[in-house]
matplotlib code that plots the C-alpha trace (Angstrom):
import matplotlib.pyplot as plt

x = [90.4, 90.1, 86.9, 87.1, 83.7, 82.8, 79.9, 76.9, 76.6, 74.8, 77.1, 75.2, 75.8, 79.5, 79.9, 77.9, 80.2, 83.3, 82.1, 80.9, 84.4, 86.0, 83.6, 84.4, 88.1, 87.8, 88.3, 85.1, 85.0, 81.7, 80.3, 82.6, 81.2, 80.9, 81.9, 79.1, 77.2, 78.6, 82.2, 81.7, 80.1, 83.2, 85.6, 83.8, 82.9, 79.3, 76.0, 75.1, 71.8, 73.8, 75.8, 72.6, 71.3, 74.5, 74.2, 70.5, 71.6, 74.0, 71.3, 68.8, 71.5, 72.0, 75.7, 75.2, 73.0, 71.9, 71.5, 69.6]
y = [101.9, 98.1, 96.6, 93.1, 91.9, 89.5, 87.1, 87.5, 91.3, 92.8, 94.3, 97.6, 97.9, 97.1, 99.7, 102.3, 101.6, 102.1, 105.3, 106.7, 106.1, 107.8, 110.8, 111.1, 110.9, 113.8, 112.0, 113.7, 117.2, 119.0, 120.2, 118.0, 115.9, 112.2, 109.6, 108.5, 105.3, 103.5, 104.5, 103.2, 100.0, 99.4, 100.1, 97.8, 95.2, 95.1, 95.9, 99.6, 98.9, 97.7, 101.0, 103.0, 101.1, 102.0, 105.7, 105.6, 104.3, 107.2, 109.7, 108.2, 108.7, 112.3, 111.6, 112.3, 114.8, 114.5, 117.7, 117.8]
z = [102.0, 102.1, 100.8, 102.1, 103.4, 106.2, 106.2, 108.4, 108.0, 105.0, 102.4, 102.5, 106.2, 105.9, 103.1, 105.1, 108.1, 106.1, 104.4, 107.7, 109.1, 106.1, 106.5, 110.3, 109.6, 107.2, 103.9, 102.7, 104.2, 104.7, 101.4, 99.3, 96.5, 97.2, 94.5, 92.2, 93.0, 89.9, 90.9, 94.4, 93.0, 90.8, 93.7, 96.1, 93.4, 94.5, 92.7, 92.4, 94.3, 97.3, 97.2, 97.0, 100.1, 101.9, 101.0, 102.1, 105.5, 105.8, 104.7, 107.3, 110.0, 108.9, 108.0, 104.3, 102.6, 99.0, 97.0, 93.8]

ax = plt.figure().add_subplot(projection="3d")
ax.plot(x, y, z, "-o")
ax.set_aspect("equal")
plt.show()
């Protein structure tokens, strides 16, 4: 997955879009474990808080569910 970002669109939105696409393509099957925030932050070269915002976007949409 390429993590090149474009200007004018918030990074969290771009990350959420790419993760949503990966989920819909089956890269993360239902019930699978998602990579940790810090791992995604390292892979995307962004702040962990930005990744948390992206995951929150997906949770709000019902695409991702957090289990505790």
